[in-house]
CHARMM-style PDB file with segment names, atoms N, HN, CA, C and O in Angstrom:
ATOM      1  N   MET     1     105.750  41.725  95.178  1.00  0.00      PROA
ATOM      2  CA  MET     1     105.829  43.048  95.935  1.00  0.00      PROA
ATOM      3  C   MET     1     104.519  43.958  95.330  1.00  0.00      PROA
ATOM      4  O   MET     1     103.962  44.768  96.070  1.00  0.00      PROA
ATOM      5  N   GLU     2     104.106  43.771  94.020  1.00  0.00      PROA
ATOM      6  HN  GLU     2     104.559  43.113  93.418  1.00  0.00      PROA
ATOM      7  CA  GLU     2     103.156  44.689  93.792  1.00  0.00      PROA
ATOM      8  C   GLU     2     101.578  44.239  94.531  1.00  0.00      PROA
ATOM      9  O   GLU     2     100.581  44.959  94.564  1.00  0.00      PROA
ATOM     10  N   ARG     3     101.699  42.991  95.029  1.00  0.00      PROA
ATOM     11  HN  ARG     3     102.509  42.406  95.002  1.00  0.00      PROA
ATOM     12  CA  ARG     3     100.741  42.536  95.790  1.00  0.00      PROA
ATOM     13  C   ARG     3     100.632  43.071  97.027  1.00  0.00      PROA
ATOM     14  O   ARG     3      99.547  43.363  97.530  1.00  0.00      PROA
ATOM     15  N   PHE     4     101.917  43.253  97.671  1.00  0.00      PROA
ATOM     16  HN  PHE     4     102.799  43.016  97.262  1.00  0.00      PROA
ATOM     17  CA  PHE     4     102.107  43.996  98.926  1.00  0.00      PROA
ATOM     18  C   PHE     4     101.713  45.202  98.865  1.00  0.00      PROA
ATOM     19  O   PHE     4     100.912  45.591  99.715  1.00  0.00      PROA
ATOM     20  N   ILE     5     102.160  46.052  97.887  1.00  0.00      PROA
ATOM     21  HN  ILE     5     102.811  45.736  97.197  1.00  0.00      PROA
ATOM     22  CA  ILE     5     101.508  47.524  97.591  1.00  0.00      PROA
ATOM     23  C   ILE     5     100.303  47.564  97.705  1.00  0.00      PROA
ATOM     24  O   ILE     5      99.750  48.287  98.534  1.00  0.00      PROA
ATOM     25  N   ILE     6      99.676  46.785  96.881  1.00  0.00      PROA
ATOM     26  HN  ILE     6     100.126  46.198  96.208  1.00  0.00      PROA
ATOM     27  CA  ILE     6      98.113  46.871  96.546  1.00  0.00      PROA
ATOM     28  C   ILE     6      97.230  46.559  97.879  1.00  0.00      PROA
ATOM     29  O   ILE     6      96.133  47.067  98.110  1.00  0.00      PROA
ATOM     30  N   ILE     7      97.910  45.630  98.712  1.00  0.00      PROA
ATOM     31  HN  ILE     7      98.801  45.217  98.524  1.00  0.00      PROA
ATOM     32  CA  ILE     7      97.228  45.347 100.174  1.00  0.00      PROA
ATOM     33  C   ILE     7      97.386  46.343 101.008  1.00  0.00      PROA
ATOM     34  O   ILE     7      96.490  46.596 101.813  1.00  0.00      PROA
ATOM     35  N   VAL     8      98.527  47.069 100.965  1.00  0.00      PROA
ATOM     36  HN  VAL     8      99.254  46.863 100.311  1.00  0.00      PROA
ATOM     37  CA  VAL     8      98.650  48.109 101.988  1.00  0.00      PROA
ATOM     38  C   VAL     8      98.023  49.229 101.569  1.00  0.00      PROA
ATOM     39  O   VAL     8      97.632  50.039 102.409  1.00  0.00      PROA
ATOM     40  N   LEU     9      97.812  49.467 100.090  1.00  0.00      PROA
ATOM     41  HN  LEU     9      98.129  48.809  99.407  1.00  0.00      PROA
ATOM     42  CA  LEU     9      96.859  50.591 100.025  1.00  0.00      PROA
ATOM     43  C   LEU     9      95.437  50.557 100.092  1.00  0.00      PROA
ATOM     44  O   LEU     9      94.726  51.527 100.356  1.00  0.00      PROA
ATOM     45  N   LEU    10      95.032  49.338  99.828  1.00  0.00      PROA
ATOM     46  HN  LEU    10      95.609  48.551  99.614  1.00  0.00      PROA
ATOM     47  CA  LEU    10      93.651  48.864 100.053  1.00  0.00      PROA
ATOM     48  C   LEU    10      93.402  49.011 101.717  1.00  0.00      PROA
ATOM     49  O   LEU    10      92.394  49.619 102.076  1.00  0.00      PROA
ATOM     50  N   ILE    11      94.214  48.518 102.619  1.00  0.00      PROA
ATOM     51  HN  ILE    11      95.033  48.023 102.327  1.00  0.00      PROA
ATOM     52  CA  ILE    11      94.124  48.693 104.018  1.00  0.00      PROA
ATOM     53  C   ILE    11      94.175  50.370 104.362  1.00  0.00      PROA
ATOM     54  O   ILE    11      93.533  50.806 105.317  1.00  0.00      PROA
ATOM     55  N   LEU    12      94.849  51.106 103.654  1.00  0.00      PROA
ATOM     56  HN  LEU    12      95.371  50.753 102.878  1.00  0.00      PROA
ATOM     57  CA  LEU    12      95.011  52.268 103.913  1.00  0.00      PROA
ATOM     58  C   LEU    12      93.659  53.172 103.660  1.00  0.00      PROA
ATOM     59  O   LEU    12      93.306  54.157 104.309  1.00  0.00      PROA
ATOM     60  N   ILE    13      93.044  52.601 102.605  1.00  0.00      PROA
ATOM     61  HN  ILE    13      93.331  51.802 102.078  1.00  0.00      PROA
ATOM     62  CA  ILE    13      91.870  53.297 102.148  1.00  0.00      PROA
ATOM     63  C   ILE    13      90.826  52.943 102.922  1.00  0.00      PROA
ATOM     64  O   ILE    13      89.946  53.777 103.134  1.00  0.00      PROA
ATOM     65  N   LEU    14      90.742  51.585 103.501  1.00  0.00      PROA
ATOM     66  HN  LEU    14      91.457  50.908 103.329  1.00  0.00      PROA
ATOM     67  CA  LEU    14      89.499  51.012 104.324  1.00  0.00      PROA
ATOM     68  C   LEU    14      89.632  51.811 105.623  1.00  0.00      PROA
ATOM     69  O   LEU    14      88.662  52.360 106.146  1.00  0.00      PROA
ATOM     70  N   SER    15      90.946  51.855 106.152  1.00  0.00      PROA
ATOM     71  HN  SER    15      91.734  51.409 105.727  1.00  0.00      PROA
ATOM     72  CA  SER    15      91.101  52.612 107.486  1.00  0.00      PROA
ATOM     73  C   SER    15      90.362  54.099 107.193  1.00  0.00      PROA
ATOM     74  O   SER    15      89.295  54.424 107.715  1.00  0.00      PROA
ATOM     75  N   LEU    16      91.049  54.852 106.357  1.00  0.00      PROA
ATOM     76  HN  LEU    16      91.915  54.589 105.933  1.00  0.00      PROA
ATOM     77  CA  LEU    16      90.720  56.230 106.194  1.00  0.00      PROA
ATOM     78  C   LEU    16      89.087  56.286 105.918  1.00  0.00      PROA
ATOM     79  O   LEU    16      88.410  57.074 106.578  1.00  0.00      PROA
ATOM     80  N   THR    17      88.555  55.544 105.060  1.00  0.00      PROA
ATOM     81  HN  THR    17      89.105  54.903 104.524  1.00  0.00      PROA
ATOM     82  CA  THR    17      87.006  55.534 104.834  1.00  0.00      PROA
ATOM     83  C   THR    17      86.424  55.344 106.356  1.00  0.00      PROA
ATOM     84  O   THR    17      85.565  56.140 106.734  1.00  0.00      PROA
ATOM     85  N   TRP    18      86.830  54.408 107.150  1.00  0.00      PROA
ATOM     86  HN  TRP    18      87.528  53.761 106.843  1.00  0.00      PROA
ATOM     87  CA  TRP    18      86.252  54.199 108.369  1.00  0.00      PROA
ATOM     88  C   TRP    18      86.423  55.531 109.325  1.00  0.00      PROA
ATOM     89  O   TRP    18      85.457  56.004 109.923  1.00  0.00      PROA
ATOM     90  N   TYR    19      87.550  56.003 109.395  1.00  0.00      PROA
ATOM     91  HN  TYR    19      88.335  55.619 108.909  1.00  0.00      PROA
ATOM     92  CA  TYR    19      87.747  57.142 110.162  1.00  0.00      PROA
ATOM     93  C   TYR    19      86.796  58.247 109.834  1.00  0.00      PROA
ATOM     94  O   TYR    19      86.037  58.752 110.661  1.00  0.00      PROA
ATOM     95  N   TRP    20      86.881  58.585 108.602  1.00  0.00      PROA
ATOM     96  HN  TRP    20      87.498  58.174 107.930  1.00  0.00      PROA
ATOM     97  CA  TRP    20      86.024  59.512 107.976  1.00  0.00      PROA
ATOM     98  C   TRP    20      84.495  59.387 108.143  1.00  0.00      PROA
ATOM     99  O   TRP    20      83.806  60.372 108.406  1.00  0.00      PROA
ATOM    100  N   ARG    21      84.011  58.218 107.992  1.00  0.00      PROA
ATOM    101  HN  ARG    21      84.570  57.417 107.778  1.00  0.00      PROA
ATOM    102  CA  ARG    21      82.667  57.796 108.335  1.00  0.00      PROA
ATOM    103  C   ARG    21      82.082  58.230 109.825  1.00  0.00      PROA
ATOM    104  O   ARG    21      81.070  58.825 110.196  1.00  0.00      PROA
ATOM    105  N   ARG    22      83.192  57.653 110.473  1.00  0.00      PROA
ATOM    106  HN  ARG    22      84.014  57.170 110.171  1.00  0.00      PROA
ATOM    107  CA  ARG    22      83.178  58.009 112.080  1.00  0.00      PROA
ATOM    108  C   ARG    22      82.942  59.368 112.657  1.00  0.00      PROA
ATOM    109  O   ARG    22      82.231  59.625 113.629  1.00  0.00      PROA
ATOM    110  N   LYS    23      83.725  60.316 111.835  1.00  0.00      PROA
ATOM    111  HN  LYS    23      84.302  60.108 111.045  1.00  0.00      PROA
ATOM    112  CA  LYS    23      83.840  61.572 112.077  1.00  0.00      PROA
ATOM    113  C   LYS    23      82.422  62.307 111.648  1.00  0.00      PROA
ATOM    114  O   LYS    23      81.883  63.208 112.291  1.00  0.00      PROA
ATOM    115  N   LEU    24      81.924  61.705 110.380  1.00  0.00      PROA
ATOM    116  HN  LEU    24      82.362  60.974 109.858  1.00  0.00      PROA
ATOM    117  CA  LEU    24      80.667  62.303 109.942  1.00  0.00      PROA
ATOM    118  C   LEU    24      79.409  62.252 110.871  1.00  0.00      PROA
ATOM    119  O   LEU    24      78.499  63.052 111.085  1.00  0.00      PROA
ATOM    120  N   GLY    25      79.721  60.947 111.360  1.00  0.00      PROA
ATOM    121  HN  GLY    25      80.460  60.296 111.186  1.00  0.00      PROA
ATOM    122  CA  GLY    25      78.580  60.598 112.286  1.00  0.00      PROA
ATOM    123  C   GLY    25      78.371  61.437 113.598  1.00  0.00      PROA
ATOM    124  O   GLY    25      77.263  61.636 114.097  1.00  0.00      PROA
ATOM    125  N   GLU    26      79.501  61.884 114.075  1.00  0.00      PROA
ATOM    126  HN  GLU    26      80.400  61.723 113.670  1.00  0.00      PROA
ATOM    127  CA  GLU    26      79.716  62.615 115.284  1.00  0.00      PROA
ATOM    128  C   GLU    26      79.369  63.930 114.761  1.00  0.00      PROA
ATOM    129  O   GLU    26      78.956  64.682 115.643  1.00  0.00      PROA
ATOM    130  N   ALA    27      79.416  64.496 113.448  1.00  0.00      PROA
ATOM    131  HN  ALA    27      79.751  63.885 112.731  1.00  0.00      PROA
ATOM    132  CA  ALA    27      79.199  65.810 113.015  1.00  0.00      PROA
ATOM    133  C   ALA    27      77.697  66.009 112.753  1.00  0.00      PROA
ATOM    134  O   ALA    27      77.161  67.115 112.819  1.00  0.00      PROA
ATOM    135  N   TYR    28      77.006  64.786 112.431  1.00  0.00      PROA
ATOM    136  HN  TYR    28      77.442  63.887 112.377  1.00  0.00      PROA
ATOM    137  CA  TYR    28      75.463  64.839 112.135  1.00  0.00      PROA
ATOM    138  C   TYR    28      74.947  64.756 113.443  1.00  0.00      PROA
ATOM    139  O   TYR    28      73.885  65.308 113.729  1.00  0.00      PROA
ATOM    140  N   CYS    29      75.595  64.128 114.247  1.00  0.00      PROA
ATOM    141  HN  CYS    29      76.458  63.680 114.014  1.00  0.00      PROA
ATOM    142  CA  CYS    29      74.837  64.074 115.723  1.00  0.00      PROA
ATOM    143  C   CYS    29      74.868  65.444 116.465  1.00  0.00      PROA
ATOM    144  O   CYS    29      73.931  65.917 117.109  1.00  0.00      PROA
ATOM    145  N   ALA    30      76.054  65.987 116.280  1.00  0.00      PROA
ATOM    146  HN  ALA    30      76.815  65.603 115.757  1.00  0.00      PROA
ATOM    147  CA  ALA    30      76.161  67.490 116.939  1.00  0.00      PROA
ATOM    148  C   ALA    30      75.422  68.475 116.075  1.00  0.00      PROA
ATOM    149  O   ALA    30      75.047  69.497 116.648  1.00  0.00      PROA
ATOM    150  N   ALA    31      75.141  68.344 114.771  1.00  0.00      PROA
ATOM    151  HN  ALA    31      75.445  67.513 114.305  1.00  0.00      PROA
ATOM    152  CA  ALA    31      74.295  69.350 113.980  1.00  0.00      PROA
ATOM    153  C   ALA    31      72.729  69.090 114.646  1.00  0.00      PROA
ATOM    154  O   ALA    31      71.964  69.977 115.024  1.00  0.00      PROA
ATOM    155  N   ALA    32      72.500  67.698 114.675  1.00  0.00      PROA
ATOM    156  HN  ALA    32      73.122  66.978 114.368  1.00  0.00      PROA
ATOM    157  CA  ALA    32      71.064  67.474 115.120  1.00  0.00      PROA
ATOM    158  C   ALA    32      70.655  68.126 116.353  1.00  0.00      PROA
ATOM    159  O   ALA    32      69.541  68.635 116.478  1.00  0.00      PROA
ATOM    160  N   GLN    33      71.553  68.118 117.280  1.00  0.00      PROA
ATOM    161  HN  GLN    33      72.458  67.704 117.179  1.00  0.00      PROA
ATOM    162  CA  GLN    33      71.361  68.566 118.752  1.00  0.00      PROA
ATOM    163  C   GLN    33      71.214  70.068 118.581  1.00  0.00      PROA
ATOM    164  O   GLN    33      70.970  70.688 119.615  1.00  0.00      PROA
ATOM    165  N   TYR    34      71.313  70.709 117.533  1.00  0.00      PROA
ATOM    166  HN  TYR    34      71.511  70.205 116.692  1.00  0.00      PROA
ATOM    167  CA  TYR    34      71.413  72.342 117.746  1.00  0.00      PROA
ATOM    168  C   TYR    34      70.313  72.731 116.548  1.00  0.00      PROA
ATOM    169  O   TYR    34      70.056  73.921 116.367  1.00  0.00      PROA
ATOM    170  N   GLU    35      69.791  71.897 115.887  1.00  0.00      PROA
ATOM    171  HN  GLU    35      70.000  70.930 116.034  1.00  0.00      PROA
ATOM    172  CA  GLU    35      68.829  72.347 114.973  1.00  0.00      PROA
ATOM    173  C   GLU    35      67.358  72.829 115.570  1.00  0.00      PROA
ATOM    174  O   GLU    35      66.713  72.231 116.431  1.00  0.00      PROA
ATOM    175  N   PRO    36      66.985  74.074 114.889  1.00  0.00      PROA
ATOM    176  CA  PRO    36      65.827  74.494 115.642  1.00  0.00      PROA
ATOM    177  C   PRO    36      64.468  73.777 115.477  1.00  0.00      PROA
ATOM    178  O   PRO    36      63.553  73.921 116.289  1.00  0.00      PROA
ATOM    179  N   THR    37      64.382  72.930 114.284  1.00  0.00      PROA
ATOM    180  HN  THR    37      65.125  72.812 113.625  1.00  0.00      PROA
ATOM    181  CA  THR    37      62.884  72.411 114.036  1.00  0.00      PROA
ATOM    182  C   THR    37      63.163  70.792 114.222  1.00  0.00      PROA
ATOM    183  O   THR    37      64.258  70.238 114.123  1.00  0.00      PROA
ATOM    184  N   LEU    38      62.078  70.269 114.472  1.00  0.00      PROA
ATOM    185  HN  LEU    38      61.189  70.718 114.552  1.00  0.00      PROA
ATOM    186  CA  LEU    38      62.230  68.863 114.664  1.00  0.00      PROA
ATOM    187  C   LEU    38      62.098  67.812 113.371  1.00  0.00      PROA
ATOM    188  O   LEU    38      62.122  66.581 113.369  1.00  0.00      PROA
ATOM    189  N   GLU    39      61.955  68.729 112.314  1.00  0.00      PROA
ATOM    190  HN  GLU    39      61.936  69.729 112.316  1.00  0.00      PROA
ATOM    191  CA  GLU    39      61.942  67.760 111.141  1.00  0.00      PROA
ATOM    192  C   GLU    39      63.783  67.913 110.785  1.00  0.00      PROA
ATOM    193  O   GLU    39      64.358  66.856 110.524  1.00  0.00      PROA
ATOM    194  N   LEU    40      64.392  68.863 110.789  1.00  0.00      PROA
ATOM    195  HN  LEU    40      63.926  69.722 111.001  1.00  0.00      PROA
ATOM    196  CA  LEU    40      65.810  68.773 110.599  1.00  0.00      PROA
ATOM    197  C   LEU    40      66.654  67.940 111.683  1.00  0.00      PROA
ATOM    198  O   LEU    40      67.593  67.214 111.359  1.00  0.00      PROA
ATOM    199  N   ARG    41      66.265  68.102 112.865  1.00  0.00      PROA
ATOM    200  HN  ARG    41      65.501  68.692 113.128  1.00  0.00      PROA
ATOM    201  CA  ARG    41      66.651  67.116 113.896  1.00  0.00      PROA
ATOM    202  C   ARG    41      66.571  65.689 113.626  1.00  0.00      PROA
ATOM    203  O   ARG    41      67.538  64.963 113.854  1.00  0.00      PROA
ATOM    204  N   ARG    42      65.275  65.159 113.067  1.00  0.00      PROA
ATOM    205  HN  ARG    42      64.489  65.749 112.882  1.00  0.00      PROA
ATOM    206  CA  ARG    42      65.146  63.950 112.658  1.00  0.00      PROA
ATOM    207  C   ARG    42      66.101  63.634 111.467  1.00  0.00      PROA
ATOM    208  O   ARG    42      66.821  62.638 111.533  1.00  0.00      PROA
ATOM    209  N   GLU    43      66.124  64.351 110.519  1.00  0.00      PROA
ATOM    210  HN  GLU    43      65.539  65.160 110.466  1.00  0.00      PROA
ATOM    211  CA  GLU    43      66.957  64.138 109.326  1.00  0.00      PROA
ATOM    212  C   GLU    43      68.375  63.917 109.699  1.00  0.00      PROA
ATOM    213  O   GLU    43      68.966  62.915 109.298  1.00  0.00      PROA
ATOM    214  N   PHE    44      68.979  64.855 110.490  1.00  0.00      PROA
ATOM    215  HN  PHE    44      68.499  65.670 110.815  1.00  0.00      PROA
ATOM    216  CA  PHE    44      70.341  64.683 110.754  1.00  0.00      PROA
ATOM    217  C   PHE    44      70.537  63.632 111.746  1.00  0.00      PROA
ATOM    218  O   PHE    44      71.639  63.084 111.777  1.00  0.00      PROA
ATOM    219  N   GLY    45      69.605  63.263 112.579  1.00  0.00      PROA
ATOM    220  HN  GLY    45      68.710  63.708 112.553  1.00  0.00      PROA
ATOM    221  CA  GLY    45      69.635  62.076 113.561  1.00  0.00      PROA
ATOM    222  C   GLY    45      69.627  60.846 112.637  1.00  0.00      PROA
ATOM    223  O   GLY    45      70.516  60.022 112.849  1.00  0.00      PROA
ATOM    224  N   ARG    46      68.853  60.627 111.752  1.00  0.00      PROA
ATOM    225  HN  ARG    46      68.131  61.297 111.579  1.00  0.00      PROA
ATOM    226  CA  ARG    46      68.969  59.394 110.937  1.00  0.00      PROA
ATOM    227  C   ARG    46      70.218  59.526 109.864  1.00  0.00      PROA
ATOM    228  O   ARG    46      70.582  58.408 109.499  1.00  0.00      PROA
ATOM    229  N   LYS    47      70.818  60.387 109.386  1.00  0.00      PROA
ATOM    230  HN  LYS    47      70.523  61.296 109.682  1.00  0.00      PROA
ATOM    231  CA  LYS    47      72.123  60.383 108.790  1.00  0.00      PROA
ATOM    232  C   LYS    47      73.127  60.123 109.851  1.00  0.00      PROA
ATOM    233  O   LYS    47      74.084  59.417 109.533  1.00  0.00      PROA
ATOM    234  N   ALA    48      73.056  60.598 111.105  1.00  0.00      PROA
ATOM    235  HN  ALA    48      72.279  61.171 111.364  1.00  0.00      PROA
ATOM    236  CA  ALA    48      74.141  60.203 111.939  1.00  0.00      PROA
ATOM    237  C   ALA    48      74.151  58.576 112.335  1.00  0.00      PROA
ATOM    238  O   ALA    48      75.183  57.926 112.497  1.00  0.00      PROA
ATOM    239  N   VAL    49      72.822  58.065 112.454  1.00  0.00      PROA
ATOM    240  HN  VAL    49      71.983  58.593 112.322  1.00  0.00      PROA
ATOM    241  CA  VAL    49      72.547  56.555 112.753  1.00  0.00      PROA
ATOM    242  C   VAL    49      73.193  55.763 111.410  1.00  0.00      PROA
ATOM    243  O   VAL    49      73.836  54.723 111.555  1.00  0.00      PROA
ATOM    244  N   LEU    50      72.966  56.330 110.171  1.00  0.00      PROA
ATOM    245  HN  LEU    50      72.444  57.174 110.053  1.00  0.00      PROA
ATOM    246  CA  LEU    50      73.509  55.566 109.230  1.00  0.00      PROA
ATOM    247  C   LEU    50      74.960  55.723 108.881  1.00  0.00      PROA
ATOM    248  O   LEU    50      75.520  54.958 108.095  1.00  0.00      PROA
ATOM    249  N   ALA    51      75.632  56.848 109.547  1.00  0.00      PROA
ATOM    250  HN  ALA    51      75.177  57.469 110.185  1.00  0.00      PROA
ATOM    251  CA  ALA    51      77.025  56.666 109.358  1.00  0.00      PROA
ATOM    252  C   ALA    51      77.707  56.151 110.563  1.00  0.00      PROA
ATOM    253  O   ALA    51      78.917  56.283 110.749  1.00  0.00      PROA
ATOM    254  N   GLY    52      76.842  55.522 111.427  1.00  0.00      PROA
ATOM    255  HN  GLY    52      75.860  55.415 111.275  1.00  0.00      PROA
ATOM    256  CA  GLY    52      77.489  54.594 112.460  1.00  0.00      PROA
ATOM    257  C   GLY    52      77.526  55.306 113.740  1.00  0.00      PROA
ATOM    258  O   GLY    52      78.320  54.876 114.578  1.00  0.00      PROA
ATOM    259  N   ASN    53      76.917  56.161 113.989  1.00  0.00      PROA
ATOM    260  HN  ASN    53      76.273  56.511 113.309  1.00  0.00      PROA
ATOM    261  CA  ASN    53      77.055  56.802 115.428  1.00  0.00      PROA
ATOM    262  C   ASN    53      76.272  56.335 116.524  1.00  0.00      PROA
ATOM    263  O   ASN    53      75.090  56.670 116.600  1.00  0.00      PROA
ATOM    264  N   GLN    54      76.832  55.551 117.437  1.00  0.00      PROA
ATOM    265  HN  GLN    54      77.793  55.280 117.375  1.00  0.00      PROA
ATOM    266  CA  GLN    54      76.010  54.863 118.365  1.00  0.00      PROA
ATOM    267  C   GLN    54      75.138  55.771 119.452  1.00  0.00      PROA
ATOM    268  O   GLN    54      74.112  55.343 119.981  1.00  0.00      PROA
ATOM    269  N   GLU    55      75.630  56.930 119.676  1.00  0.00      PROA
ATOM    270  HN  GLU    55      76.463  57.278 119.247  1.00  0.00      PROA
ATOM    271  CA  GLU    55      75.018  57.592 120.611  1.00  0.00      PROA
ATOM    272  C   GLU    55      73.837  58.311 119.935  1.00  0.00      PROA
ATOM    273  O   GLU    55      72.950  58.742 120.672  1.00  0.00      PROA
ATOM    274  N   ALA    56      73.741  58.478 118.642  1.00  0.00      PROA
ATOM    275  HN  ALA    56      74.461  58.128 118.043  1.00  0.00      PROA
ATOM    276  CA  ALA    56      72.577  59.139 117.956  1.00  0.00      PROA
ATOM    277  C   ALA    56      71.153  58.264 117.951  1.00  0.00      PROA
ATOM    278  O   ALA    56      70.071  58.726 117.589  1.00  0.00      PROA
ATOM    279  N   ARG    57      71.385  56.883 118.438  1.00  0.00      PROA
ATOM    280  HN  ARG    57      72.264  56.508 118.733  1.00  0.00      PROA
ATOM    281  CA  ARG    57      70.202  55.914 118.539  1.00  0.00      PROA
ATOM    282  C   ARG    57      69.576  56.389 119.829  1.00  0.00      PROA
ATOM    283  OT1 ARG    57      68.564  55.839 120.264  1.00  0.00      PROA
TER     284      ARG     57
END
């Protein structure tokens, strides 16, 4: 029974991590679109790619 609880908690943690990483990538991509300087756009664009956003490439 303890193994089942640990597995369920691990799956929950992994799914929440995946979800928030995807949302972070979307937020970085949106921030990069509205930045006034090229340097900040590049920085946020890189962070969006590292967070896994496919549109930022």
